[in-house]
N, C-alpha and C positions, 0 to 999 in steps of 0.2 A: 176618440173616434170623430171623424168629420163626415158630414153629409152634404150632398148637393141636391137641390130641389129644382126641377125643371119648371120654370114659371114664365116662359117666354112665348107660349103659343097664342094664336089668335082667338081661340075659343069659338071657332066658327059654328060649331054645332049648338052652341048656347045663345046664338043671336036671337033676339035683339038684346039680351041681358049683357052681353059682352061688347056692345057697341061703344060704351064709354067706361066700362069697368073691366079690368083684367079678370080672367077666370079665378085666379087665386084669391081675389078679393070679393068674390060673390059670397053673400051670406046664406048660411044654412042654419036654421034654428037660432037666428039672432047673432051668430058669430061667423067671421069669415073662414073660408076653407084654410087659408094660410095660418090664421091664428090657431085653429084646431091642430093643424099639422105640427107647428112649432111646439105647441104644448106637449104633444105626444113624443116628440123627439127628446125634449127635456126629460120626460118620464123614463125614456129608454137610456138615458145617460149621455146623450149627444150634447156636446158643448160648442162645437164649431160648425156653422152652416154656411154654405155658399148658395146663393139664389141666382140661377141663370135666368136673366130677364131679357125681354125683347119688347113685344107689343105692350104699350102703356106701362113700361117698366118703372117710370118715375113714380107712379102711384104705389107700386109695390115697395120701392125704396123708401118713400115717405111713410108708409105704414109700418114697415119692419125696422127701419133705421139700422142701428148697430146691434139690435137684438136684446138690448138691456131689459125690455119689458118682460122677457121670458128667461132672463139669466143666461143668454146665449151670446156668442160672438158671431155676427152675421156680416159676410162680405158679398160682393156681387161680381158676376161676369155678365157684361152687357153685350148683347148681340144687336148690331145695327140692322142686320138683315136676317130673315129666317134661315137657319142652317140645319134644321132637323135635330133629332135627338143626339146624334153623334157630334154635331157641331159644338155644342156646349162643352 
């Protein structure tokens, strides 16, 4: 089974926290939201993940890489301009 994670939003409601950090990389309890989510996907038996990135996407790609840290295969869909949920 494959999963897509929408991680391209601006995170406007979380400003100023998201001014330099994408929402998916904000820490909750010492771990990023994305780390927690990827861990749960592994527990659910997911092996292939696509991250739809946009705003500060290079930080997300640097963090998750190819997914090896979680035993996943991670690839990316990069949005150059915000396209909404259906755009990804």
